[in-house]
N, CA and C atoms as a LAMMPS dump frame, in Angstrom:
ITEM: TIMESTEP
0
ITEM: NUMBER OF ATOMS
669
ITEM: BOX BOUNDS ff ff ff
-5.0000000000000000e+02 5.0000000000000000e+02
-5.0000000000000000e+02 5.0000000000000000e+02
-5.0000000000000000e+02 5.0000000000000000e+02
ITEM: ATOMS id mol type element x y z
1 1 1 N -70.87 349.943 -363.158
2 1 2 C -70.833 351.225 -362.443
3 1 3 C -72.17 351.457 -361.744
4 2 1 N -72.147 352.176 -360.648
5 2 2 C -73.387 352.502 -359.958
6 2 3 C -73.52 354.014 -359.84
7 3 1 N -74.764 354.522 -359.841
8 3 2 C -74.943 355.977 -359.726
9 3 3 C -74.347 356.524 -358.442
10 4 1 N -73.698 357.659 -358.542
11 4 2 C -73.096 358.319 -357.389
12 4 3 C -73.895 359.548 -357.01
13 5 1 N -74.292 360.325 -358.011
14 5 2 C -74.978 361.579 -357.74
15 5 3 C -75.637 362.057 -359.021
16 6 1 N -76.624 362.924 -358.881
17 6 2 C -77.256 363.572 -360.016
18 6 3 C -77.286 365.069 -359.767
19 7 1 N -76.907 365.84 -360.779
20 7 2 C -76.88 367.29 -360.662
21 7 3 C -77.625 367.894 -361.841
22 8 1 N -78.637 368.692 -361.566
23 8 2 C -79.341 369.395 -362.635
24 8 3 C -78.604 370.698 -362.936
25 9 1 N -78.55 371.046 -364.211
26 9 2 C -77.8 372.225 -364.606
27 9 3 C -78.316 372.716 -365.95
28 10 1 N -77.928 373.929 -366.306
29 10 2 C -78.19 374.415 -367.658
30 10 3 C -76.898 374.755 -368.372
31 11 1 N -75.756 374.657 -367.671
32 11 2 C -74.457 374.906 -368.305
33 11 3 C -73.349 374.274 -367.468
34 12 1 N -72.282 373.907 -368.155
35 12 2 C -71.087 373.372 -367.495
36 12 3 C -69.909 374.275 -367.822
37 13 1 N -69.131 374.58 -366.809
38 13 2 C -67.906 375.358 -366.963
39 13 3 C -66.728 374.428 -366.679
40 14 1 N -65.908 374.202 -367.692
41 14 2 C -64.786 373.277 -367.582
42 14 3 C -63.465 374.008 -367.418
43 15 1 N -62.668 373.569 -366.452
44 15 2 C -61.24 373.864 -366.496
45 15 3 C -60.672 373.04 -367.654
46 16 1 N -59.462 373.325 -368.089
47 16 2 C -58.905 372.584 -369.225
48 16 3 C -57.894 371.534 -368.798
49 17 1 N -56.715 371.969 -368.34
50 17 2 C -55.64 371.024 -368.036
51 17 3 C -56.026 370.145 -366.855
52 18 1 N -56 368.834 -367.063
53 18 2 C -56.377 367.895 -366.016
54 18 3 C -57.847 367.57 -365.986
55 19 1 N -58.646 368.328 -366.731
56 19 2 C -60.091 368.074 -366.791
57 19 3 C -60.487 367.614 -368.188
58 20 1 N -60.121 368.388 -369.208
59 20 2 C -60.394 368.005 -370.592
60 20 3 C -59.16 367.415 -371.274
61 21 1 N -57.987 367.913 -370.944
62 21 2 C -56.763 367.414 -371.582
63 21 3 C -55.72 367.046 -370.533
64 22 1 N -54.921 366.042 -370.882
65 22 2 C -53.756 365.692 -370.072
66 22 3 C -52.546 366.335 -370.716
67 23 1 N -52.103 367.424 -370.142
68 23 2 C -50.957 368.164 -370.685
69 23 3 C -49.761 368.128 -369.737
70 24 1 N -49.84 367.311 -368.688
71 24 2 C -48.79 367.322 -367.667
72 24 3 C -47.399 367.02 -368.233
73 25 1 N -47.238 366.038 -369.132
74 25 2 C -45.88 365.804 -369.645
75 25 3 C -45.288 367.032 -370.326
76 26 1 N -46.088 367.728 -371.121
77 26 2 C -45.597 368.924 -371.807
78 26 3 C -45.287 370.035 -370.806
79 27 1 N -46.169 370.228 -369.83
80 27 2 C -45.941 371.259 -368.811
81 27 3 C -44.653 370.974 -368.057
82 28 1 N -44.451 369.718 -367.667
83 28 2 C -43.253 369.361 -366.911
84 28 3 C -41.986 369.57 -367.749
85 29 1 N -42.048 369.259 -369.046
86 29 2 C -40.866 369.477 -369.903
87 29 3 C -40.5 370.96 -369.974
88 30 1 N -41.501 371.799 -370.172
89 30 2 C -41.24 373.229 -370.291
90 30 3 C -40.744 373.803 -368.968
91 31 1 N -41.363 373.401 -367.882
92 31 2 C -40.934 373.913 -366.575
93 31 3 C -39.529 373.457 -366.226
94 32 1 N -39.2 372.216 -366.567
95 32 2 C -37.843 371.713 -366.31
96 32 3 C -36.819 372.512 -367.107
97 33 1 N -37.1 372.747 -368.373
98 33 2 C -36.195 373.522 -369.23
99 33 3 C -36.003 374.922 -368.667
100 34 1 N -37.085 375.558 -368.251
101 34 2 C -37.01 376.913 -367.701
102 34 3 C -36.163 376.936 -366.432
103 35 1 N -36.412 375.99 -365.531
104 35 2 C -35.672 375.951 -364.264
105 35 3 C -34.176 375.771 -364.505
106 36 1 N -33.831 374.885 -365.426
107 36 2 C -32.408 374.643 -365.708
108 36 3 C -31.75 375.878 -366.309
109 37 1 N -32.443 376.58 -367.193
110 37 2 C -31.883 377.794 -367.791
111 37 3 C -31.722 378.916 -366.782
112 38 1 N -32.615 378.987 -365.802
113 38 2 C -32.583 380.082 -364.832
114 38 3 C -31.841 379.717 -363.546
115 39 1 N -31.34 378.481 -363.448
116 39 2 C -30.601 378.067 -362.266
117 39 3 C -31.463 377.909 -361.032
118 40 1 N -32.702 377.486 -361.227
119 40 2 C -33.636 377.294 -360.122
120 40 3 C -33.879 375.801 -359.954
121 41 1 N -33.994 375.355 -358.709
122 41 2 C -34.2 373.936 -358.434
123 41 3 C -35.395 373.396 -359.215
124 42 1 N -35.156 372.364 -360.005
125 42 2 C -36.198 371.825 -360.877
126 42 3 C -37.392 371.324 -360.077
127 43 1 N -37.136 370.595 -359.003
128 43 2 C -38.248 370.024 -358.248
129 43 3 C -39.124 371.103 -357.631
130 44 1 N -38.499 372.202 -357.214
131 44 2 C -39.283 373.317 -356.678
132 44 3 C -40.27 373.83 -357.716
133 45 1 N -39.809 373.896 -358.96
134 45 2 C -40.679 374.373 -360.039
135 45 3 C -41.762 373.342 -360.352
136 46 1 N -41.401 372.072 -360.405
137 46 2 C -42.383 371.029 -360.705
138 46 3 C -43.425 370.892 -359.612
139 47 1 N -43.076 371.292 -358.388
140 47 2 C -44.005 371.181 -357.259
141 47 3 C -44.948 372.372 -357.133
142 48 1 N -44.809 373.356 -358.023
143 48 2 C -45.729 374.497 -357.97
144 48 3 C -47.162 374.003 -358.129
145 49 1 N -48.108 374.631 -357.441
146 49 2 C -49.495 374.166 -357.53
147 49 3 C -50.049 374.28 -358.937
148 50 1 N -50.878 373.325 -359.293
149 50 2 C -51.522 373.342 -360.603
150 50 3 C -52.811 374.158 -360.535
151 51 1 N -53.277 374.567 -361.713
152 51 2 C -54.572 375.225 -361.801
153 51 3 C -54.557 376.721 -361.609
154 52 1 N -53.368 377.32 -361.542
155 52 2 C -53.27 378.763 -361.375
156 52 3 C -52.507 379.385 -362.54
157 53 1 N -52.689 380.683 -362.741
158 53 2 C -51.989 381.348 -363.838
159 53 3 C -50.484 381.283 -363.621
160 54 1 N -49.763 381.166 -364.729
161 54 2 C -48.308 381.087 -364.658
162 54 3 C -47.729 382.292 -363.932
163 55 1 N -48.261 383.464 -364.199
164 55 2 C -47.74 384.678 -363.561
165 55 3 C -47.901 384.624 -362.053
166 56 1 N -49.007 384.05 -361.571
167 56 2 C -49.234 383.981 -360.129
168 56 3 C -48.315 382.963 -359.474
169 57 1 N -48.062 381.836 -360.155
170 57 2 C -47.225 380.789 -359.576
171 57 3 C -45.749 381.147 -359.58
172 58 1 N -45.256 381.632 -360.726
173 58 2 C -43.822 381.826 -360.862
174 58 3 C -43.328 383.087 -360.152
175 59 1 N -44.201 384.022 -359.895
176 59 2 C -43.793 385.211 -359.158
177 59 3 C -43.342 384.857 -357.747
178 60 1 N -43.842 383.75 -357.215
179 60 2 C -43.488 383.354 -355.847
180 60 3 C -42.057 382.834 -355.739
181 61 1 N -41.601 382.148 -356.794
182 61 2 C -40.287 381.507 -356.693
183 61 3 C -39.182 382.283 -357.404
184 62 1 N -39.558 383.26 -358.22
185 62 2 C -38.536 384.035 -358.931
186 62 3 C -38.872 385.515 -358.93
187 63 1 N -39.032 386.111 -357.734
188 63 2 C -39.39 387.534 -357.679
189 63 3 C -38.283 388.442 -358.204
190 64 1 N -37.063 387.887 -358.334
191 64 2 C -35.94 388.686 -358.813
192 64 3 C -35.927 388.805 -360.329
193 65 1 N -36.767 388.025 -361.012
194 65 2 C -36.829 388.05 -362.468
195 65 3 C -37.998 388.905 -362.935
196 66 1 N -37.954 389.302 -364.185
197 66 2 C -39.053 390.05 -364.783
198 66 3 C -40.179 389.058 -365.094
199 67 1 N -41.23 389.097 -364.288
200 67 2 C -42.289 388.096 -364.399
201 67 3 C -42.929 388.101 -365.778
202 68 1 N -43.188 389.276 -366.323
203 68 2 C -43.835 389.363 -367.629
204 68 3 C -42.973 388.694 -368.709
205 69 1 N -41.657 388.925 -368.66
206 69 2 C -40.778 388.324 -369.656
207 69 3 C -40.697 386.813 -369.483
208 70 1 N -40.654 386.359 -368.237
209 70 2 C -40.57 384.916 -367.991
210 70 3 C -41.857 384.214 -368.416
211 71 1 N -42.99 384.826 -368.139
212 71 2 C -44.272 384.239 -368.534
213 71 3 C -44.372 384.175 -370.049
214 72 1 N -43.905 385.208 -370.726
215 72 2 C -43.931 385.211 -372.191
216 72 3 C -43.082 384.069 -372.746
217 73 1 N -41.918 383.843 -372.139
218 73 2 C -41.053 382.735 -372.576
219 73 3 C -41.742 381.404 -372.345
220 74 1 N -42.307 381.215 -371.157
221 74 2 C -42.986 379.961 -370.828
222 74 3 C -44.179 379.722 -371.745
223 75 1 N -44.954 380.771 -371.98
224 75 2 C -46.119 380.63 -372.856
225 75 3 C -45.704 380.222 -374.267
226 76 1 N -44.659 380.848 -374.782
227 76 2 C -44.195 380.531 -376.133
228 76 3 C -43.715 379.085 -376.228
229 77 1 N -42.997 378.631 -375.21
230 77 2 C -42.531 377.249 -375.196
231 77 3 C -43.702 376.266 -375.122
232 78 1 N -44.696 376.586 -374.298
233 78 2 C -45.838 375.684 -374.165
234 78 3 C -46.662 375.642 -375.451
235 79 1 N -46.724 376.752 -376.166
236 79 2 C -47.443 376.754 -377.442
237 79 3 C -46.725 375.912 -378.49
238 80 1 N -45.4 375.796 -378.366
239 80 2 C -44.633 374.978 -379.317
240 80 3 C -44.653 373.499 -378.934
241 81 1 N -44.653 373.223 -377.644
242 81 2 C -44.525 371.839 -377.174
243 81 3 C -45.902 371.244 -376.921
244 82 1 N -46.449 370.589 -377.919
245 82 2 C -47.757 369.955 -377.809
246 82 3 C -47.645 368.435 -377.867
247 83 1 N -46.422 367.931 -377.822
248 83 2 C -46.199 366.495 -377.937
249 83 3 C -46.801 365.746 -376.746
250 84 1 N -47.522 364.682 -377.052
251 84 2 C -48.05 363.817 -375.997
252 84 3 C -49.297 364.322 -375.316
253 85 1 N -49.867 365.438 -375.76
254 85 2 C -51.102 365.938 -375.16
255 85 3 C -52.275 365.091 -375.638
256 86 1 N -53.05 364.602 -374.707
257 86 2 C -54.168 363.713 -375.02
258 86 3 C -55.424 364.175 -374.3
259 87 1 N -56.56 363.69 -374.778
260 87 2 C -57.831 364.004 -374.121
261 87 3 C -57.985 363.162 -372.863
262 88 1 N -58.531 363.767 -371.828
263 88 2 C -58.905 363.004 -370.642
264 88 3 C -59.992 362.01 -371.056
265 89 1 N -59.923 360.759 -370.616
266 89 2 C -60.943 359.781 -371.006
267 89 3 C -62.36 360.287 -370.715
268 90 1 N -63.206 360.196 -371.712
269 90 2 C -64.589 360.635 -371.582
270 90 3 C -64.836 362.063 -371.99
271 91 1 N -63.779 362.844 -372.234
272 91 2 C -63.958 364.269 -372.546
273 91 3 C -64.689 364.47 -373.864
274 92 1 N -64.284 363.749 -374.909
275 92 2 C -64.909 363.931 -376.216
276 92 3 C -66.391 363.581 -376.171
277 93 1 N -66.73 362.502 -375.501
278 93 2 C -68.129 362.083 -375.427
279 93 3 C -68.968 363.092 -374.655
280 94 1 N -68.432 363.612 -373.554
281 94 2 C -69.19 364.569 -372.753
282 94 3 C -69.407 365.875 -373.52
283 95 1 N -68.367 366.391 -374.15
284 95 2 C -68.529 367.624 -374.933
285 95 3 C -69.488 367.402 -376.097
286 96 1 N -69.445 366.216 -376.688
287 96 2 C -70.335 365.917 -377.798
288 96 3 C -71.796 365.836 -377.403
289 97 1 N -72.054 365.623 -376.121
290 97 2 C -73.432 365.543 -375.632
291 97 3 C -74.008 366.91 -375.273
292 98 1 N -73.184 367.96 -375.372
293 98 2 C -73.595 369.304 -374.988
294 98 3 C -73.686 370.209 -376.207
295 99 1 N -74.663 371.105 -376.214
296 99 2 C -74.753 372.133 -377.248
297 99 3 C -73.677 373.184 -376.995
298 100 1 N -73.33 373.932 -378.049
299 100 2 C -72.254 374.912 -377.942
300 100 3 C -72.525 375.971 -376.882
301 101 1 N -73.816 376.292 -376.64
302 101 2 C -74.144 377.321 -375.65
303 101 3 C -74.401 376.736 -374.271
304 102 1 N -74.066 375.451 -374.091
305 102 2 C -74.259 374.809 -372.792
306 102 3 C -72.958 374.596 -372.039
307 103 1 N -71.85 375.003 -372.641
308 103 2 C -70.576 374.839 -371.93
309 103 3 C -69.603 375.946 -372.301
310 104 1 N -68.672 376.162 -371.383
311 104 2 C -67.611 377.151 -371.595
312 104 3 C -66.33 376.615 -370.996
313 105 1 N -65.218 377.139 -371.488
314 105 2 C -63.905 376.824 -370.942
315 105 3 C -63.482 377.975 -370.037
316 106 1 N -63.071 377.653 -368.824
317 106 2 C -62.555 378.659 -367.888
318 106 3 C -61.19 378.162 -367.434
319 107 1 N -60.14 378.675 -368.057
320 107 2 C -58.804 378.146 -367.86
321 107 3 C -57.826 379.226 -367.435
322 108 1 N -56.799 378.813 -366.711
323 108 2 C -55.718 379.731 -366.361
324 108 3 C -54.719 379.874 -367.5
325 109 1 N -54.833 379.022 -368.513
326 109 2 C -53.93 379.085 -369.667
327 109 3 C -54.232 380.313 -370.52
328 110 1 N -53.319 380.633 -371.427
329 110 2 C -53.484 381.776 -372.303
330 110 3 C -54.494 381.525 -373.407
331 111 1 N -54.996 382.607 -373.989
332 111 2 C -56.037 382.496 -375.014
333 111 3 C -55.527 381.85 -376.293
334 112 1 N -54.216 381.892 -376.523
335 112 2 C -53.652 381.224 -377.693
336 112 3 C -53.343 379.764 -377.407
337 113 1 N -52.822 379.497 -376.22
338 113 2 C -52.429 378.134 -375.86
339 113 3 C -53.634 377.209 -375.732
340 114 1 N -54.709 377.678 -375.12
341 114 2 C -55.846 376.801 -374.826
342 114 3 C -56.4 376.104 -376.068
343 115 1 N -56.746 376.828 -377.143
344 115 2 C -57.273 376.123 -378.316
345 115 3 C -56.254 375.206 -378.972
346 116 1 N -54.97 375.524 -378.859
347 116 2 C -53.94 374.647 -379.428
348 116 3 C -53.886 373.325 -378.673
349 117 1 N -53.994 373.381 -377.359
350 117 2 C -53.986 372.13 -376.593
351 117 3 C -55.248 371.311 -376.851
352 118 1 N -56.392 371.961 -376.935
353 118 2 C -57.622 371.231 -377.246
354 118 3 C -57.515 370.552 -378.607
355 119 1 N -57.004 371.279 -379.595
356 119 2 C -56.864 370.705 -380.93
357 119 3 C -55.892 369.527 -380.927
358 120 1 N -54.79 369.659 -380.185
359 120 2 C -53.806 368.576 -380.105
360 120 3 C -54.421 367.319 -379.513
361 121 1 N -55.408 367.512 -378.622
362 121 2 C -56.085 366.382 -377.979
363 121 3 C -57.284 365.896 -378.787
364 122 1 N -57.559 366.554 -379.926
365 122 2 C -58.69 366.152 -380.75
366 122 3 C -60.039 366.588 -380.211
367 123 1 N -60.048 367.661 -379.421
368 123 2 C -61.286 368.164 -378.828
369 123 3 C -61.699 369.473 -379.494
370 124 1 N -62.991 369.777 -379.498
371 124 2 C -63.458 370.995 -380.159
372 124 3 C -63.114 372.258 -379.368
373 125 1 N -62.953 373.344 -380.091
374 125 2 C -62.755 374.64 -379.444
375 125 3 C -64.095 375.137 -378.913
376 126 1 N -64.1 375.778 -377.76
377 126 2 C -65.369 376.269 -377.208
378 126 3 C -65.832 377.536 -377.907
379 127 1 N -67.118 377.731 -377.95
380 127 2 C -67.646 379.005 -378.423
381 127 3 C -67.373 380.088 -377.386
382 128 1 N -67.393 379.706 -376.115
383 128 2 C -67.187 380.656 -375.013
384 128 3 C -65.961 380.236 -374.22
385 129 1 N -64.999 381.149 -374.073
386 129 2 C -63.778 380.834 -373.336
387 129 3 C -63.367 382.007 -372.463
388 130 1 N -62.99 381.703 -371.239
389 130 2 C -62.362 382.655 -370.328
390 130 3 C -60.934 382.169 -370.115
391 131 1 N -59.959 382.951 -370.527
392 131 2 C -58.556 382.573 -370.395
393 131 3 C -57.913 383.342 -369.246
394 132 1 N -56.638 383.053 -369.019
395 132 2 C -55.933 383.75 -367.954
396 132 3 C -55.885 385.248 -368.151
397 133 1 N -55.86 385.692 -369.421
398 133 2 C -55.805 387.124 -369.699
399 133 3 C -57.163 387.805 -369.57
400 134 1 N -58.227 387.01 -369.456
401 134 2 C -59.582 387.575 -369.422
402 134 3 C -59.937 388.189 -368.075
403 135 1 N -59.144 387.879 -367.05
404 135 2 C -59.508 388.283 -365.689
405 135 3 C -58.367 389.065 -365.042
406 136 1 N -58.726 389.865 -364.074
407 136 2 C -57.729 390.585 -363.286
408 136 3 C -57.164 389.699 -362.19
409 137 1 N -57.995 388.808 -361.672
410 137 2 C -57.599 387.942 -360.566
411 137 3 C -57.822 386.487 -360.965
412 138 1 N -56.767 385.712 -360.915
413 138 2 C -56.853 384.309 -361.294
414 138 3 C -57.385 383.44 -360.171
415 139 1 N -57.59 382.164 -360.48
416 139 2 C -58.028 381.202 -359.472
417 139 3 C -57.031 381.192 -358.32
418 140 1 N -57.469 381.137 -357.083
419 140 2 C -58.779 380.739 -356.559
420 140 3 C -59.843 381.838 -356.501
421 141 1 N -59.586 382.995 -357.061
422 141 2 C -60.626 384.015 -357.114
423 141 3 C -61.744 383.539 -358.048
424 142 1 N -63.005 383.843 -357.734
425 142 2 C -64.125 383.367 -358.552
426 142 3 C -64.371 384.149 -359.828
427 143 1 N -63.573 385.195 -360.091
428 143 2 C -63.859 386.079 -361.219
429 143 3 C -64.049 385.322 -362.534
430 144 1 N -63.175 384.373 -362.824
431 144 2 C -63.249 383.659 -364.088
432 144 3 C -64.534 382.872 -364.251
433 145 1 N -64.946 382.184 -363.2
434 145 2 C -66.173 381.39 -363.291
435 145 3 C -67.413 382.275 -363.36
436 146 1 N -67.409 383.36 -362.649
437 146 2 C -68.541 384.283 -362.74
438 146 3 C -68.632 384.895 -364.134
439 147 1 N -67.487 385.204 -364.734
440 147 2 C -67.484 385.738 -366.094
441 147 3 C -67.987 384.684 -367.079
442 148 1 N -67.569 383.438 -366.895
443 148 2 C -68.025 382.373 -367.772
444 148 3 C -69.532 382.222 -367.75
445 149 1 N -70.13 382.265 -366.553
446 149 2 C -71.588 382.172 -366.435
447 149 3 C -72.263 383.352 -367.123
448 150 1 N -71.709 384.533 -366.925
449 150 2 C -72.289 385.73 -367.544
450 150 3 C -72.253 385.632 -369.067
451 151 1 N -71.139 385.189 -369.616
452 151 2 C -71.011 385.074 -371.064
453 151 3 C -71.988 384.054 -371.647
454 152 1 N -72.32 383.035 -370.863
455 152 2 C -73.293 382.037 -371.309
456 152 3 C -74.735 382.468 -371.031
457 153 1 N -74.9 383.578 -370.309
458 153 2 C -76.24 384.035 -369.961
459 153 3 C -76.9 383.206 -368.885
460 154 1 N -76.103 382.642 -367.986
461 154 2 C -76.623 381.793 -366.918
462 154 3 C -76.358 382.415 -365.555
463 155 1 N -77.189 382.078 -364.588
464 155 2 C -76.935 382.432 -363.2
465 155 3 C -75.945 381.431 -362.616
466 156 1 N -75.165 381.831 -361.612
467 156 2 C -74.197 380.9 -361.028
468 156 3 C -74.824 379.594 -360.545
469 157 1 N -76.034 379.658 -359.951
470 157 2 C -76.62 378.424 -359.423
471 157 3 C -77.143 377.484 -360.503
472 158 1 N -77.086 377.912 -361.77
473 158 2 C -77.457 377.047 -362.887
474 158 3 C -76.251 376.299 -363.454
475 159 1 N -75.064 376.626 -362.962
476 159 2 C -73.829 376.104 -363.549
477 159 3 C -73.177 375.053 -362.656
478 160 1 N -72.553 374.085 -363.307
479 160 2 C -71.711 373.103 -362.634
480 160 3 C -70.292 373.268 -363.155
481 161 1 N -69.338 373.287 -362.253
482 161 2 C -67.921 373.439 -362.581
483 161 3 C -67.231 372.08 -362.501
484 162 1 N -66.36 371.785 -363.467
485 162 2 C -65.503 370.608 -363.405
486 162 3 C -64.07 371.078 -363.216
487 163 1 N -63.453 370.634 -362.124
488 163 2 C -62.11 371.094 -361.762
489 163 3 C -61.275 369.94 -361.205
490 164 1 N -59.962 370.037 -361.408
491 164 2 C -59.055 369.006 -360.908
492 164 3 C -58.128 369.505 -359.817
493 165 1 N -58.065 370.817 -359.58
494 165 2 C -57.067 371.386 -358.676
495 165 3 C -57.72 372.182 -357.552
496 166 1 N -57.103 372.193 -356.372
497 166 2 C -57.685 372.916 -355.24
498 166 3 C -58.002 374.376 -355.524
499 167 1 N -57.125 375.084 -356.238
500 167 2 C -57.383 376.504 -356.518
501 167 3 C -58.638 376.677 -357.355
502 168 1 N -58.821 375.811 -358.34
503 168 2 C -60.007 375.901 -359.185
504 168 3 C -61.275 375.509 -358.457
505 169 1 N -61.168 374.496 -357.614
506 169 2 C -62.326 374.092 -356.807
507 169 3 C -62.752 375.244 -355.908
508 170 1 N -61.771 375.876 -355.269
509 170 2 C -62.079 377.018 -354.408
510 170 3 C -62.731 378.143 -355.199
511 171 1 N -62.274 378.368 -356.44
512 171 2 C -62.848 379.421 -357.272
513 171 3 C -64.303 379.121 -357.606
514 172 1 N -64.598 377.878 -357.97
515 172 2 C -65.968 377.504 -358.304
516 172 3 C -66.905 377.637 -357.116
517 173 1 N -66.449 377.2 -355.961
518 173 2 C -67.277 377.298 -354.757
519 173 3 C -67.502 378.753 -354.376
520 174 1 N -66.453 379.572 -354.489
521 174 2 C -66.587 380.994 -354.183
522 174 3 C -67.541 381.694 -355.142
523 175 1 N -67.71 381.123 -356.345
524 175 2 C -68.661 381.673 -357.319
525 175 3 C -70.085 381.171 -357.06
526 176 1 N -70.257 380.403 -355.988
527 176 2 C -71.558 379.843 -355.606
528 176 3 C -72.081 378.868 -356.657
529 177 1 N -71.154 378.066 -357.184
530 177 2 C -71.486 377.02 -358.139
531 177 3 C -71.178 375.659 -357.521
532 178 1 N -71.865 374.642 -358.017
533 178 2 C -71.546 373.279 -357.595
534 178 3 C -70.328 372.805 -358.383
535 179 1 N -69.421 372.139 -357.691
536 179 2 C -68.154 371.738 -358.297
537 179 3 C -68.027 370.219 -358.264
538 180 1 N -67.688 369.654 -359.417
539 180 2 C -67.34 368.245 -359.509
540 180 3 C -65.826 368.141 -359.592
541 181 1 N -65.229 367.483 -358.63
542 181 2 C -63.789 367.28 -358.652
543 181 3 C -63.428 366.128 -359.572
544 182 1 N -62.379 366.304 -360.366
545 182 2 C -61.895 365.265 -361.276
546 182 3 C -60.531 364.803 -360.762
547 183 1 N -60.454 363.553 -360.323
548 183 2 C -59.265 363.055 -359.627
549 183 3 C -58.217 362.565 -360.624
550 184 1 N -57.647 363.509 -361.348
551 184 2 C -56.598 363.207 -362.322
552 184 3 C -55.253 363.744 -361.836
553 185 1 N -55.149 365.035 -361.689
554 185 2 C -53.906 365.657 -361.213
555 185 3 C -53.668 365.34 -359.743
556 186 1 N -54.728 365.395 -358.951
557 186 2 C -54.671 365.061 -357.526
558 186 3 C -55.609 363.883 -357.288
559 187 1 N -55.258 363.014 -356.351
560 187 2 C -56.102 361.85 -356.131
561 187 3 C -57.34 362.221 -355.323
562 188 1 N -58.253 361.276 -355.236
563 188 2 C -59.534 361.508 -354.57
564 188 3 C -59.343 361.959 -353.123
565 189 1 N -58.391 361.354 -352.427
566 189 2 C -58.165 361.712 -351.027
567 189 3 C -57.747 363.167 -350.882
568 190 1 N -56.959 363.663 -351.845
569 190 2 C -56.503 365.055 -351.803
570 190 3 C -57.665 366.018 -352.029
571 191 1 N -58.634 365.619 -352.866
572 191 2 C -59.754 366.5 -353.184
573 191 3 C -60.872 366.426 -352.148
574 192 1 N -60.921 365.327 -351.415
575 192 2 C -61.968 365.164 -350.409
576 192 3 C -61.836 366.253 -349.348
577 193 1 N -62.96 366.787 -348.927
578 193 2 C -62.956 367.822 -347.901
579 193 3 C -62.806 369.229 -348.439
580 194 1 N -62.714 369.377 -349.768
581 194 2 C -62.583 370.708 -350.358
582 194 3 C -63.926 371.324 -350.708
583 195 1 N -65.003 370.562 -350.51
584 195 2 C -66.332 371.114 -350.743
585 195 3 C -66.968 370.72 -352.06
586 196 1 N -66.393 369.732 -352.758
587 196 2 C -66.972 369.289 -354.028
588 196 3 C -68.333 368.642 -353.807
589 197 1 N -69.232 368.847 -354.769
590 197 2 C -70.521 368.166 -354.723
591 197 3 C -70.349 366.679 -354.993
592 198 1 N -69.324 366.338 -355.762
593 198 2 C -68.99 364.95 -356.065
594 198 3 C -67.576 364.915 -356.601
595 199 1 N -66.969 363.731 -356.609
596 199 2 C -65.642 363.52 -357.169
597 199 3 C -65.715 362.328 -358.109
598 200 1 N -65.179 362.477 -359.322
599 200 2 C -65.144 361.386 -360.287
600 200 3 C -63.696 361.093 -360.657
601 201 1 N -63.468 359.866 -361.148
602 201 2 C -62.111 359.487 -361.547
603 201 3 C -61.707 360.197 -362.828
604 202 1 N -62.601 360.252 -363.79
605 202 2 C -62.398 360.996 -365.033
606 202 3 C -63.773 361.199 -365.659
607 203 1 N -63.818 361.713 -366.868
608 203 2 C -65.107 362.095 -367.451
609 203 3 C -65.895 360.92 -368.008
610 204 1 N -65.326 359.72 -367.997
611 204 2 C -66.116 358.534 -368.327
612 204 3 C -67.195 358.29 -367.281
613 205 1 N -67.029 358.872 -366.111
614 205 2 C -67.987 358.688 -365.026
615 205 3 C -69.162 359.658 -365.106
616 206 1 N -69.262 360.424 -366.188
617 206 2 C -70.288 361.464 -366.301
618 206 3 C -71.141 361.213 -367.548
619 207 1 N -72.458 361.239 -367.366
620 207 2 C -73.384 361.099 -368.489
621 207 3 C -74.386 362.243 -368.455
622 208 1 N -74.876 362.63 -369.634
623 208 2 C -75.872 363.693 -369.752
624 208 3 C -77.216 363.076 -370.091
625 209 1 N -78.228 363.409 -369.303
626 209 2 C -79.597 362.976 -369.583
627 209 3 C -80.468 364.218 -369.694
628 210 1 N -81.374 364.235 -370.663
629 210 2 C -82.202 365.411 -370.93
630 210 3 C -83.67 365.142 -370.638
631 211 1 N -84.321 366.214 -370.114
632 211 2 C -85.755 366.146 -369.853
633 211 3 C -86.285 367.571 -369.732
634 212 1 N -87.401 367.831 -370.416
635 212 2 C -88.084 369.133 -370.324
636 212 3 C -87.169 370.313 -370.67
637 213 1 N -86.327 370.13 -371.675
638 213 2 C -85.491 371.231 -372.133
639 213 3 C -84.279 371.519 -371.273
640 214 1 N -84.068 370.768 -370.219
641 214 2 C -82.886 370.928 -369.373
642 214 3 C -82.134 369.611 -369.35
643 215 1 N -80.96 369.617 -368.764
644 215 2 C -80.239 368.352 -368.648
645 215 3 C -79.8 368.128 -367.214
646 216 1 N -79.518 366.882 -366.938
647 216 2 C -78.944 366.544 -365.648
648 216 3 C -77.695 365.723 -365.889
649 217 1 N -76.765 365.855 -364.997
650 217 2 C -75.534 365.082 -365.039
651 217 3 C -75.686 363.904 -364.097
652 218 1 N -75.506 362.716 -364.637
653 218 2 C -75.529 361.506 -363.828
654 218 3 C -74.08 361.078 -363.626
655 219 1 N -73.636 361.095 -362.399
656 219 2 C -72.25 360.785 -362.055
657 219 3 C -72.185 359.371 -361.491
658 220 1 N -71.202 358.604 -361.948
659 220 2 C -71.063 357.224 -361.528
660 220 3 C -69.708 357.025 -360.837
661 221 1 N -69.614 355.913 -360.165
662 221 2 C -68.335 355.522 -359.585
663 221 3 C -68.006 354.117 -360.048
664 222 1 N -66.723 353.899 -360.338
665 222 2 C -66.286 352.577 -360.758
666 222 3 C -65.593 351.835 -359.621
667 223 1 N -65.722 352.347 -358.391
668 223 2 C -65.08 351.684 -357.238
669 223 3 C -65.744 350.348 -356.953
């Protein structure tokens, strides 16, 4: 591998699905089941954009349904269906290189679902978490990332965001943070041009180096 970029930071804000955990099989199973029960085209549901709150996504395709009730059903199903959830390669090592006050989770998932998925993937629960219920406006609004920085006691320009989806990337940039795109859910070509400071294949491409009480992220490419 060769160095791609170096970013100095005092905290990292991670999205969860597609960044720390691979939950796509479980998400697709639940969405397929929901679509079939509600008589909605399955592919339309599977094609909904990733990285946004369920309430924001599903309100677009089923405005005739009670969104709160549908989200509650989906959330309950996702909390039950944890089969096949795995850690993104490199996630455990990267989290293990960080102190508890150096990272936070900023996810569109619910506050109950997020720790269950992390546990299913064998990853630690964060000390600091911003869930979908923590904010009034979900991604691509920057509210979640700004709240995450505040909870960690950091300024936005001290934080680096790791995101896999366009909505999350837009949220991080709008929060005036540097964003590393993770090409898991979407490929590198899809993420290019969205304003990322760098794009990595997965978290194996990221290393933490420390000096003078701060750390820097060394990003590599395996191309």
